[in-house]
N, C-alpha and C positions, 0 to 999 in steps of 0.2 A: 362498449371496448372492452376487450379485456388481455389485460399485462400480468407476463409473468417476469419478476425478475428474479434470476441465476445469480446466487453468491455460495463463496467456498470456505473464504480466506478473510482474516482481520482488516486487511483495505478496501475488503469489497462492503464488509460490513461498515465499516464508516462511510464508504461513500454514498451507501445504500439508503443511510439512515433518510438524509433531507430529500430526495428524490421520489420515497416508496409515500413520503407524507403529503409531498404536493401533486405526483400521483393518485391518492387515494381518493382526492377531496373532486376529481372529474373522472376515475375510471375506477373499474373493476381489477384490484391487482394482488398476483399472490408470491410472494418467494418462495423459487424452492435453492434447497440447501443442500450441494453434494453431501456437505461432510470432511470438507479436502480438509478442514484443519476441525480438529473433533474434540480436543478434551476442555475443560472449563473455560478455563483461563484465555486460550484462542479461540472460544467461539460462544459458547451459549452468556457468559457477563458483557459480552453485545448488546444482545437482543434485552434482555434486564435491566442494562444499565444505560440505554439509548433509548426504550422501549418500542425497537422495532419491532412489530409484529411477529408474530411469532409463525414459523414458513409452513405454509401450506402442506408440503412435500420434505420431506428429508431423507434423503437416497443411502445416506450409511456409508459413504464410497472410503474412507478411510485413507492410509498411506499407502504407499507401494511405487513402482518406476513408473516411469512418465507414458511409458505407453500404455501399460496397464491399466492405471491409474486414469487416465484421458480416455481407452476406448469404456472402462465401464460406463462413466459418466456418459459416454455417447448412450450405449447402449441404454440407460436407464432415466437421461434424461427424452428421448425418443419417445418410451413407451408414457413418461408423464406427460410426454407434450400430444401423445395421439388421442389419452382419456381429455385431457384437461380443453387442450383445443383453444388455446390463447390466439386473441389475432396479432399480438407484438412480444415479441421477448427482445428485454433490455438484459447484456450483461457487461459490466465492467473490468478493465484493467487488464492485465496479461498474465492471469493463472491456467492452471489446466481446466479449470472452474470455466473459465470465459474463451477460451475455444472449444468446450467441449459443447457449452450450448448455443455456440455462434455455428458449429456447423450442425448439430441434430437441426436447430430452426429452421437454419438454410437449406436444407435436403429435405426438408418440410413443407419448402415454400412457406411461410411464417414470416412476418417481416423482421428485421434485426436490427438491434439500437443499439451501436457501443459508445458508452461513456468511458471516456479516456484516449479516445483514439487517433492515430498518428504519431505517440510518443515510439522515437529510436535511441537506443544509442549504439546503432552499426554497429552490435558485434551479438554475431548468429550463435556463438561460442554458447549465450544464455538462452537455458531452454525459453524463457520470458521474451525475448525479441521474436523466438521462431511463433509463440502464441498471438503476439502483437502484431507482427505482419500478416497472416493466415485469417487471425477474427476481420482484421479490416479488410481487407479483399473479399471479405464474405458476407459483410455486415451491408443493410440499404442505408443505415440512418448513422454518419458518424459525429458524434459529441465531440468536439476538439477542446484539451483542456487550454493551450495557447496558439499564439502566431504559427509556433517554427512546425508546430503537428499540423498545422493544416497544410504549410508549404513540405513537412515533408511527403503525406498525403496525395498533393498535389506532383509530386518528384516520383511518384509510382504511378502517378495516370490516374489517379482516384477523384475526381472534384466533382459530380454527383454528389445529391447527399451529404454533403459535409458543412459543419454548422460549426463555428466557433463560440462555444456558450461560457469559459471559465472554468476552473474546476470547483467539482461539490464538496471537495474536503474542506475548503474555505470554509463553504456555507458548515459544514459540521461543527470545523473548530472552535468557531466562532457562536454556536446556539451552545456547545458544549464547556468552554473553556471559563466560562464564568460557572454554572455546576460543580463543575471540578474545583475552581475556589473556593464555592461556598461547603462542597459536602467531603472531599476528597481531605485525608489526615498524617498523608503520605511522610510529610517533610518535616513532621512534628514523631510520626512513628520510626523514622530512620536517622531524626538528629540532624537534618540539611538545615544548612540558610541557603535563602533564595539567593541564585548567584555566585558561591562558593563550590560547586561541585561539578560533572562533567557525568553525563550517559553516555552509555554505549551497549551495541546492541550490534552482536556479530551472529550472520546464520548463513549467511549464501554459500553452498558446497566447495565454490572456487577458494572461498579462504579457507573452510572447518575442513575440507579434506584433503587439502595439500599440506604438512605437518609442519614443510620451511615457513606456509606463510600464514597459518595460526601464532606459532611458536613466535614468529616476525611482532603479529601482534601484540600480543601476548605480552612481547618483553616492552613492547615501549611501552603499555598501561602502563606493566607497575612500575616500569622506569619514571612515570613523571610525578611530579612530585604535587600534584591536582589531584583532591579527592573525588575519583570514578565509581559512580555507583551500575552497577553492570546485572541488567535479569539477564542471565542465565538459559537460553531458549533450551528447552531437554535435548534435542537433537545432537548442539552445541556441545552441554554435558557432557553429554556418552563420547563426543569425540575428543572433549579436552582430555576426561580419563582416559581412552584407549592412547592418545602420545605424550600420557606422564605428564600431562599440563595441568591439572585439574589442583593441586595442591598448590604449586606455586603460581598460583592466581588468587586460593585462600589465603594463605598465607602474609601476601604482598598487604602492607600496612598501608595503604593509599586506595584498597582497591574493596569495596563494600559487594560482594557478593549475593544476589538474591533472586528468588525466587520471580517467573514472569507476572506481570500486576493485570489486574483489570483496567477497562480505558481511563477510565476518568484519574485511577491514582497516576494512570501512566501521563497521558496528556499534563497532570499538574508536575508530576516530574519532569516532562519535557520542557513546560514554558518556564520551569524557577531555574533549569539547569543554565552556567554561562557559556559551558556548551555540545554538542551531541559528536560522536563519534560513531557512525555508523558503515551498514554497509545495505540497510535496505532502500527501498527506491522510494516507496512510502512515507517512512520519517526522514528523506531526506526534502520530501515537497512539506511533511508537519514542520518541518525544524523552518524553513524558511515559514509559512504564514506565520510559523508565534513567533518570529524574528531573533530565532537561539541561532549563532555561527553553528555550521555544518562540518565537519571531517568525514569527506565519505575512504572511505576504505575500497576501493576498485579504478580501478584505470579508464574506464567510461560510466555515461549516464546517462539514462533517459528524460533525466531534468535539466537539459541544460543552462536552460534560463537560469538556472540558482547559481549557477559556474560564473555566468554572462554576468549577472548582476551582482557577484561577490560576496554571495552571502554561500559560499559551499564551494572546497576545495579536493580536488580530488589525488589521494596521496598512493594510490594503490597499497601493497603489502610491505615497500620497502620502511624498514625498521626505522632508519634516518630522518626519514620522510615524514614518516607518523608522529618522529618525537616532536621534531623542529615545528609541525605546525599544529602539535598538543599546545607548546610554548606561544605561536609567536603568532597564528591564523587572528586575524580579526578584520570584521567587514570598516571599507573604510568611506563606503557612502551607506546615505539613504539606501531605501528599498524603490521599486518602479511600480509595483504589486501587481506581474507579470498572470497573476491568476484569477483577474477578472473576481467577481463579484455578483452575490444570485446565481450562478447558474443550473442549479437547481430547477426556479421558476424558469430560467430560459428553456432551458428542457424542456419542461410540459408544456411551453407555452408553441416550443417548435414542432410539438406531435400535433396538438389541437390544429396548429394553421397546415400541419399536413393530410391531417382526417379531412381537415374542411377543406379540402382542394386549392391554398391558397398559398403554395410554393410547391 
């Protein structure tokens, strides 16, 4: 059986790592890279550091509006699948690459497997939420990270082909955390002591594109008496410059602005942080798995279990709420391991069982 895995952005590269290694022991596998993330630190460094097989096909889509980007992906993915004719296509998460891959394959009557299926923020103003819903409704096999994801699908009438496997990010972090500890020198290079700094990442359009929101976030970070390491995404930096906020960030005594990092350096930075401040869905999950408290600059999250388990708090963009949680937030109990373990093996075993007609 031939399986194509479609990826395009940072979280998908991480999710793909263990899945493709497990699949390759049993099936012919090919990676199709849409090029949604295309610069080195958001793209090629993951293949170099994580030893992911190089893509068999790179579509070079790049950035653009949601409609334009998704449309170009649909056209190029369809053409690629017509040439390679896989028996199954696997997509990950909730990006435009995810939706385009699932739609193209479904229209060609190719079996679609969706890893990280069933996650919902219940906020349809988020493009990712639209991508999740549409991808799930055109997928044949739905691999769920959590029990609430299974319930979400059931509530939408999706019962067939749904499997609770746990989250593949657990597999990836367990494998690469020790490698990062051995190889990364980021703490030494930045003169950081473990658990004596925060990490901040801000990139979501609802935060960066509204001046009041990004100003509140920056003011709260700068007002903190904690050292904050802030890898600034190129798009976020452009917005900060346009709004006249970048100099404020650079001049803040407690803020250490750095360029985006490679995966192993960033993992080491996250793993040793006292707290993480982010609007990223993937980093919320990584923070939980690494057992680092997370302050989420959003009104909602698809990873509701991290909030219910007490290791993540939603603060929106209110400056005082952000400042209060920077000072006060601390988990009150241990974790309940909501994301399971050995998800990649469970996914492969489920595919093998389906192929053998045992389910």
